[in-house]
Every structure is written in C-alpha cells, then in structure tokens.
C-alpha positions in Angstrom: 72.5 85.1 37.9 73.0 86.7 41.1 75.4 88.6 39.1 73.1 89.7 37.3 70.1 90.5 39.9 73.1 92.6 42.0 73.5 94.9 38.9 69.7 95.2 38.2 68.2 95.1 41.1 68.1 98.6 42.5 67.1 99.4 38.9 63.8 97.0 39.7 62.9 98.3 43.1 63.1 101.6 41.5 60.6 101.1 38.6 58.7 98.7 40.7 57.9 101.6 43.7 56.9 103.7 41.0 54.6 101.6 39.5 53.1 101.3 42.8 53.3 103.9 44.9 52.8 108.4 44.7 57.2 108.9 44.8 58.4 110.6 42.0 62.0 109.2 40.3 64.5 111.6 39.4 66.7 109.2 37.1 67.6 105.4 37.6 67.7 104.8 41.2 67.2 108.1 43.1 64.0 108.4 44.8 62.3 112.1 45.4 59.9 112.0 47.7 56.8 115.0 47.8 58.9 116.1 51.3 61.8 117.0 49.2 63.8 114.0 50.5 66.0 112.1 48.0 66.6 108.7 48.8 69.4 106.3 46.5 69.0 102.6 46.1 72.3 101.6 45.7 73.2 97.9 45.6 73.5 97.3 49.7 69.9 98.2 50.0 68.8 95.5 47.6 69.8 93.1 50.0 72.4 91.4 47.7 74.3 89.6 50.9 71.0 87.6 51.9 70.2 87.2 48.6 74.0 85.0 48.2 74.1 83.8 51.4 70.5 82.4 51.3 71.3 80.8 47.9 74.3 79.3 49.1 72.7 77.7 52.6 70.0 76.2 50.3 72.8 74.8 47.9 73.9 73.1 51.2 70.5 71.7 52.3 70.5 70.1 48.7 67.4 72.6 47.9 66.4 72.7 43.6 67.2 75.1 41.5 63.6 76.3 41.3 63.2 75.8 45.5 66.3 78.5 45.3 65.0 80.8 42.6 61.3 81.1 44.5 62.9 81.4 47.8 65.2 84.5 46.1 62.0 85.9 44.6 60.4 86.0 47.7 63.1 87.7 49.8 62.5 90.1 46.7 58.9 91.1 47.0 59.6 91.5 51.4 63.0 94.1 50.4 60.5 96.2 48.3 58.0 96.4 50.9 61.3 96.6 53.5 62.0 99.9 51.2 58.5 101.0 50.6 57.9 101.4 54.4 61.3 102.7 54.8 60.0 105.5 52.8 56.8 105.8 54.0 58.0 106.9 57.0 60.0 109.3 56.2 57.4 110.7 53.7 55.9 111.2 57.5 59.3 113.1 59.1 62.5 112.8 56.9 63.7 112.5 60.7 62.5 108.9 60.6 64.8 107.8 57.8 67.9 106.7 60.3 65.2 104.4 62.3 63.5 103.0 59.9 66.5 102.1 58.0 68.6 101.0 61.2 66.0 99.6 63.1 63.1 98.2 61.0 64.5 97.9 57.4 67.6 96.0 58.7 65.1 93.3 61.4 62.7 93.4 59.0 64.7 91.7 56.2 66.9 89.4 58.7 63.8 88.2 60.3 62.3 87.1 56.6 65.7 85.6 56.1 65.9 83.6 58.8 62.4 82.5 58.7 63.6 81.5 54.3 66.6 79.3 55.5 64.4 78.2 58.7 61.4 76.1 56.3 64.1 74.9 54.0 65.7 73.3 56.7 62.2 71.9 58.3 60.9 71.0 55.1 62.7 68.3 53.3 60.4 67.5 50.4 59.3 71.0 49.3 60.7 71.5 45.2 
C-alpha cells in the first residue's frame, strides 16, 4: 500500500493543489507559478519517509489498519498544506523558497508527525 502511495503521491499533490489554488501546472509533477518560479514536487517532497516511519510505529503500537490509514491520510493533508504554504510564500518572493522549504516546511511536518505519534501512544483505545 505504501509503495503505491509513494508512486502516486507527488502526482496527487499537484492535482489536488491545482484544484484549490491558482498555480499553473506545466506537466506531471511540475508547478509553474505566476512569478516564473518552477517547482518540482518529487518523491522526497511527499514525506514518504515519514509515512513509512509513522506506519511502522503504529504497527509496533498494535494499532488497527483503519487507524494507520487515517493517520497516513492526516499526514498527507498536512503535507499538502505544507506544500501550499511554501508555494504561497514563493509567490511573494522567489528568494523565500529556501527558508520556506527548509525551515517552515520541514519543521511543520516533524511537528505533525510527532503529534500523531504522541496521540497514538497516549490513546490506547482508538479504532
């Protein structure tokens, strides 16, 4: 299941972002912004490592399959929000990309990931 998610997640990210934003998509995983910035949503951008790590931790904690799927969907949604925020900051100024991606983007994903693990450890009877 995670392997299929790994293959299609960047494509899904660009499709979903295209539905809810004004970004112009060039092809497949490329996004061309109004200011000329060209972004490539790669497999590394989709947070696949965090999905796999989260699923492994939840299996270790004996969580159900439904619980694992719900958590992966939550992480996917937050990853979409992260990519959207990064692209939104880049529309303001192209020079914001490094700061937005490395600082804001990665920190947000780690916080969400740790929050999901914390809730899973604390709540023993969820799903």
